N, C-alpha and C positions, 0 to 999 in steps of 0.2 A: 021786902028787904031790897035795897038798891045795890047796884054793883059796887058803888063806892063803899057802902057798909060792909059788903062781903070782903072787899079788898082790905079794909081796915082790920076786920076780924082775922083774916089770914095772916096779915103782917104781925098781929099780936100773939100768934100761936107760939108756945114754947118750941124749942128746936126739935124735940122728939115728935111732937104732934105735927109740926110742919113737915117733917120727913114722911110721916105716915100719910098725911094729906097729899103730899107731892106724889107719892107712889100711887095713891088712889086716883088722882087726877090724870096721871100718865096712862093708867090702865083704862080709865074712862075714855080718854082721847083715842087710844088705840082701838077700843071696841067700836066707837063711833066711826072712825076711819074705815075699819073693816066692813061695817054695815054699809057705808056709802060705796065702798069699792064693789062689794057684792051686788048692790043695787045697780051700779053703773054697768057691771058685767052682764047682769040679767037683762038690762035694757039695751044691750048691744052698743053701748057708747065706746067700748074699747075695740070693737071688731075691726075697724079701719086700721088702727095701730097694729093689731095682730097680723092682719093681712099684709101690711107694709113690711113688717119685720120678717115674715116668712118669705116675701118676694126678695128682700135684700139678701137673706140667707141663701135662697135658691140661686141667686145670681152670683154668689160667691163674694159678696161685698161685706162680709163680717170677719171680725178678727177674734181669735180665741182670747178668753179672759184669763 
């Protein structure tokens, strides 16, 4: 099945099924993002950003939220 066919099928869904599909798709996207984030953390890809944030905080260059 091609992407165009999938798009056509999604567009043809009744409102209730489209809403259910949308919730499912958002949940899937969130799960995939979480897996990627966890993978990046485990690989140390965010270490430099964390170190920079801690240095900025330690130097007093942060503002309260």
